[in-house]
C-alpha positions in Angstrom: 20.5 -9.1 -8.2 22.5 -5.9 -7.6 19.2 -4.0 -6.6 18.4 -6.8 -4.1 21.9 -6.7 -2.6 21.7 -2.9 -2.3 18.4 -3.1 -0.4 19.8 -5.7 2.0 23.0 -3.7 2.6 21.1 -0.5 3.2 18.6 -2.1 5.6 21.1 -4.3 7.5 24.0 -1.9 7.8 22.4 1.5 7.6 24.5 2.7 4.6 24.2 6.4 3.9 22.1 7.9 1.2 24.8 7.7 -1.5 25.3 3.9 -1.2 24.4 1.8 -4.1 23.1 4.8 -6.1 22.5 2.9 -9.3 19.8 4.2 -11.7 16.4 2.6 -11.7 16.4 -0.3 -14.2 12.7 -1.0 -15.1 10.4 1.2 -17.2 7.0 2.0 -15.6 6.0 3.8 -18.7 6.6 2.3 -22.2 6.5 5.7 -24.0 3.7 4.5 -26.3 0.5 4.0 -24.2 -0.8 3.7 -20.6 -0.3 -0.1 -20.3 0.4 -0.7 -16.6 -1.5 2.4 -15.4 -5.0 3.0 -14.1 -6.9 6.3 -14.0 -9.0 7.1 -10.9 -10.8 9.8 -12.9 -12.2 10.0 -16.5 -10.7 7.2 -18.6 -9.8 9.6 -21.4 -8.3 12.4 -19.2 -4.8 11.0 -19.5 -3.0 10.1 -22.7 0.4 9.8 -24.4 1.9 12.3 -26.8 5.4 12.3 -28.2 6.5 9.6 -25.7 5.2 11.6 -22.7 2.2 11.1 -20.4 0.1 14.2 -20.6 -3.1 15.5 -18.9 -5.5 15.7 -21.9 -8.4 17.0 -19.8 -6.9 18.8 -16.8 -9.1 18.5 -13.8 -10.8 15.3 -14.9 -8.1 12.7 -14.4 -7.9 12.3 -10.6 -4.7 10.2 -10.1 -3.0 8.0 -12.6 -1.6 5.0 -10.7 0.3 1.9 -11.4 -1.5 -1.4 -11.6 0.9 -3.0 -9.1 1.8 -2.1 -5.6 5.3 -1.2 -4.4 6.7 -1.0 -0.9 10.4 -0.3 -1.2 11.9 1.1 -4.4 14.0 3.7 -6.2 12.0 5.8 -8.6 13.0 8.3 -11.2 10.8 10.5 -13.4 10.9 13.8 -15.3 8.0 16.3 -15.1 7.3 19.5 -17.1 5.4 22.1 -15.2 3.4 25.0 -16.5 3.2 28.4 -14.8 1.1 28.0 -11.6 1.2 24.2 -12.0 0.2 21.9 -9.2 0.7 18.1 -9.2 2.3 15.4 -7.1 3.8 11.9 -6.9 1.7 9.6 -4.7 3.6 6.9 -2.9 2.2 3.8 -1.1 -1.4 5.0 -1.8 -4.3 2.6 -1.9 -6.5 2.0 -4.9 -9.2 4.3 -3.6 -9.2 7.5 -1.6 -6.6 10.3 -1.9 -3.0 8.8 -2.3 -1.7 12.0 -0.7 -3.2 10.7 2.6 -3.8 7.0 2.2 0.0 6.9 1.6 1.8 10.2 1.1 2.7 12.7 -1.6 5.9 14.2 -2.8 4.7 17.6 -3.9 5.0 19.2 -7.3 4.2 22.9 -7.3 5.3 26.1 -9.0 7.1 27.6 -6.0 10.3 28.6 -7.7 12.2 31.1 -5.7 10.1 30.6 -2.5 11.2 29.3 0.8 10.7 25.5 1.6 7.5 24.7 3.3 5.1 21.8 4.1 3.1 22.4 0.9 5.8 23.7 -1.4 7.5 21.8 -4.2 9.6 18.9 -2.9 7.7 18.6 0.4 6.2 15.4 1.8 2.9 17.1 1.5 1.6 18.4 4.9 4.3 16.6 6.7 7.9 17.4 6.0 9.4 20.4 4.3 12.3 19.9 1.8 15.8 21.1 2.7 16.0 23.5 -0.2 13.8 24.8 -3.0 15.3 23.0 -6.0 12.4 23.3 -8.6 13.1 25.1 -11.8 11.1 28.0 -13.2 7.9 26.9 -14.9 8.2 25.9 -18.5 11.2 23.6 -17.8 11.7 19.9 -17.2 12.6 18.7 -13.7 13.8 15.4 -12.5 12.8 13.6 -9.3 14.7 10.7 -7.9 13.0 9.0 -4.9 14.3 6.2 -2.8 12.0 4.7 -0.2 13.0 1.7 2.0 11.0 0.8 5.1 10.4 4.0 7.0 13.3 5.9 5.4 12.9 8.4 2.5 15.5 10.1 0.3 14.5 12.5 -2.4 16.6 14.4 -5.0 15.1 17.1 -7.1 17.3 18.2 -10.1 20.2 16.6 -8.4 19.8 18.3 -5.0 19.3 16.1 -2.0 16.2 17.7 -0.6 15.3 14.8 1.8 18.2 13.0 3.4 17.2 9.8 5.2 13.9 11.3 6.4 11.9 9.1 8.8 8.2 8.4 8.2 7.4 9.2 11.8 4.6 11.0 13.7 4.7 14.1 11.5 1.8 14.8 9.2 -1.8 16.1 9.1 -4.8 16.1 7.0 -5.6 19.6 5.5 -4.9 21.4 8.8 -2.7 20.8 11.9 -5.8 20.3 14.0 -6.3 16.9 12.1 -3.1 14.9 12.7 -2.5 12.0 10.3 1.0 10.7 11.2 3.1 9.2 8.4 3.8 6.1 10.6 0.1 5.2 10.6 -0.4 5.2 6.9 -0.2 2.4 4.4 3.2 0.6 4.3 2.8 -0.5 0.6 0.8 0.8 -2.2 0.6 2.3 -5.7 2.7 5.0 -7.3 0.5 7.7 -8.8 0.6 11.0 -10.7 -1.8 13.7 -9.8 -4.1 15.7 -12.1 -4.7 18.9 -10.2 -6.2 20.8 -13.1 -3.1 21.8 -15.0 -1.4 20.8 -18.2 1.5 18.6 -17.0 3.8 16.2 -18.9 5.8 13.3 -17.6 8.5 11.1 -19.1 11.4 8.7 -18.3 9.5 6.9 -15.5 11.7 4.1 -14.2 11.8 2.0 -11.1 13.9 -0.5 -9.2 11.7 -2.6 -6.9 13.7 -3.0 -3.7 10.9 -4.7 -1.8 11.8 -8.0 -0.1 8.7 -9.5 -1.5 7.7 -7.7 -4.8 4.1 -8.0 -5.8 3.5 -10.5 -8.6 1.5 -9.6 -11.7 -2.1 -10.7 -12.0 -3.5 -10.2 -8.6 -7.3 -9.8 -8.5 -9.1 -7.4 -6.2 -11.8 -9.0 -4.1 -13.6 -5.9 -2.7 -15.7 -4.2 -5.4 -18.6 -2.5 -3.6 -21.7 -3.8 -1.8 -24.4 -6.1 -3.0 -28.1 -6.0 -2.4 -27.6 -7.6 1.0 -25.3 -4.8 2.1 -22.2 -7.0 2.2 -19.4 -6.8 -0.3 -20.1 -8.3 -3.7 -18.8 -11.9 -3.8 -18.9 -12.4 0.0 -21.5 -13.5 2.6 -21.7 -12.9 6.3 -22.3 -15.3 9.1 -23.1 -14.7 12.8 -22.7 -11.3 14.5 -21.0 -8.2 13.4 -21.6 -5.8 10.5 -19.6 -5.4 7.3 -19.7 -2.4 4.9 -17.6 -1.0 2.2 -17.0 2.7 2.9 -15.0 4.4 0.1 -12.1 2.1 -0.6 -12.3 0.3 2.8 -14.0 -2.8 4.0 -14.9 -2.2 7.6 -16.1 -4.9 10.1 -17.6 -3.8 13.4 -18.3 -5.8 16.5 -18.6 -9.6 16.4 -18.0 -12.5 16.8 -18.8 -13.1 13.1 -17.1 -13.6 9.8 -17.3 -12.6 6.2 -16.6 -15.4 3.7 -15.9 -15.4 0.0 -18.4 -17.2 -2.2 -15.6 -19.1 -3.9 -13.1 -21.5 -2.6 -9.3 -21.5 -3.0 -6.6 -24.2 -2.8 -3.2 -22.7 -3.7 -3.0 -18.9 -3.7 -1.2 -15.8 -2.6 -3.3 -13.2 -0.8 -2.3 -9.6 0.1 -4.1 -6.8 2.0 -3.7 -3.6 3.9 -5.0 -4.0 7.4 -5.8 -1.8 10.4 -7.4 -2.6 13.7 -8.6 -0.4 16.5 -7.1 -0.2 20.0 -7.2 -3.7 21.7 -8.8 -5.0 18.5 -8.6 -8.6 17.3 -9.3 -10.1 13.9 -7.9 -12.6 11.4 -7.6 -13.4 7.8 -8.9 -17.0 7.4 -8.1 -19.3 4.5 -9.0 -22.9 3.4 -12.0 -22.4 5.8 -15.7 -23.1 6.0 -18.4 -21.7 8.4 -18.8 -23.8 11.5 -21.9 -26.1 11.1 -22.4 -26.4 14.8 -25.2 -24.4 16.3 -24.2 -21.3 18.3 -20.5 -21.7 17.3 -19.3 -18.7 15.3 -15.7 -19.8 14.9 -14.9 -21.2 11.4 -13.1 -24.4 10.6 -9.8 -23.8 8.8 -6.6 -21.8 9.2 -6.5 -18.3 10.6 -3.7 -15.8 10.0 -3.9 -13.9 13.2 -4.4 -10.1 13.7 -3.6 -9.1 17.3 -1.0 -6.7 18.5 -1.2 -7.8 22.2 -1.4 -11.6 22.4 2.1 -12.7 23.4 1.7 -16.1 21.6 -0.8 -15.7 18.8 0.1 -12.2 17.5 -0.1 -10.7 14.0 1.5 -13.0 11.4 1.0 -16.3 13.3 -1.3 -19.0 12.2 -3.6 -19.2 15.2 -2.7 -22.1 17.5 -0.9 -23.8 14.7 2.4 -22.1 13.6 4.6 -19.2 14.9 7.7 -17.4 13.6 11.1 -18.7 14.6 12.8 -15.3 14.6 10.0 -12.8 15.5 9.0 -13.1 19.1 6.6 -10.2 19.6 4.2 -8.1 17.4 5.8 -5.8 14.9 2.6 -4.0 14.2 0.5 -1.6 16.3 -3.1 -0.6 16.8 -4.6 2.2 14.7 -1.9 2.0 12.1 -2.0 0.3 8.6 0.2 -2.7 7.8 0.4 -5.1 4.9 -0.3 -8.8 5.2 0.8 -11.4 2.8 -0.3 -15.1 2.9 0.9 -17.8 0.6 -0.4 -21.3 0.6 1.1 -23.9 -1.8 0.1 -27.5 -0.9 1.0 -28.0 2.7 3.6 -25.2 2.6 2.2 -22.1 4.4 4.0 -18.8 4.7 3.1 -15.3 6.0 4.8 -11.9 5.9 4.0 -8.6 7.7 5.3 -5.4 6.0 7.6 -7.6 4.0 9.1 -9.3 7.2 8.9 -13.1 7.0 6.8 -14.5 9.8 5.5 -18.1 9.5 7.2 -20.7 7.2 5.8 -24.1 8.0 4.0 -27.2 6.7 0.4 -27.8 7.8 -1.6 -30.8 6.7 -5.1 -30.4 8.0 -6.9 -28.3 5.4 -6.3 -28.3 1.6 -9.1 -26.1 0.2 -11.7 -23.7 1.4 -13.0 -20.1 1.4 -11.2 -17.0 2.4 -12.7 -15.0 5.3 -12.2 -12.0 7.6 -13.2 -11.8 11.2 -15.1 -9.5 13.6 -14.1 -10.6 17.0 -16.0 -8.8 19.8 -18.2 -5.9 20.7 -16.4 -2.7 20.1 -14.0 -4.3 17.6 -13.3 -2.3 14.4 -11.2 -4.0 11.7 -10.4 -2.3 8.3 -9.1 -3.8 5.1 -8.0 -2.2 1.9 -7.0 -3.8 -1.4 -7.6 -7.4 -0.5 -6.1 -9.1 -3.6 -5.6 -12.8 -4.5 -3.6 -14.7 -7.1 -4.5 -18.3 -7.7 -1.4 -20.5 -8.1 -1.1 -23.5 -10.4 
């Protein structure tokens, strides 16, 4: 309750970085095994020794990430760094790709005694330099405390406030400044991850307080797991125009009109996904839906959670032509930037959220069960989805 109150106060009243500075209250690491964590590299490259997470096979582990996504949180962890060590804490990254760039990375690097920089220890990697160089000499334990709420980041390293209410804005690039990748276009929720960069690191005392307005429940199931023989994602089928491919960790729909449907049907559920649409793009996340049986009619029968940054009535978060937010009167998302969508259907009670902001909260009686689907709307349309996940409800 205290954590929720702190998050509300910080958001609503703009409290300074020292407000509600209670320590994280939930263990992300149990000190015994890697329950709750997933390796993106070799399954045996990470392990637990003496109550610490260790890189057993440096260079083979990729990233070790949580099995649950977090948007807003306060995180604390200790890391032991060897001489020349390189690692990082990934925040808001997706399940595939490089968390340093699908979300962002707070850098861990043996740069003791050096000047702060965009790649040195404590930086938001390739985006924001820390205020001071607070890392200890190699061979010592260090402590990160990280608070992330909305677009505001605070970081303490060994007690020094190295990022003070830093905004996730248009700073950031991918590998070189000629390839801009603004922080404000990256994922708004995601996994917490530790990087194996080929060095013998140790981590301990990993704790978190989830400050998200809508924390992710346990047990969500990923629905995108590669392509099948037909070239569409496994467990889905396509109807009408448009093309659908899984590229890396991303489901991409091009052109349209056409839709991609799940093989299975759902009645009561919660669905979450990361979404991005191109300039003047249009799409939707359908639920309790069936393909239209009428000839030459590509528009499904069911509910559509709209994706459109420009329609003044049916904008992102609305249920198309059926329900609209009471308090949000215009789009809160933008083209070419990731956002997270949450849809919850329980009986006739339908709700949506965008980036944790409540949108629709209504009752709809027309459809009680059907498939999930995503939409390609028109020629030139490009819609992207990452980490589409569903939790069936009793």
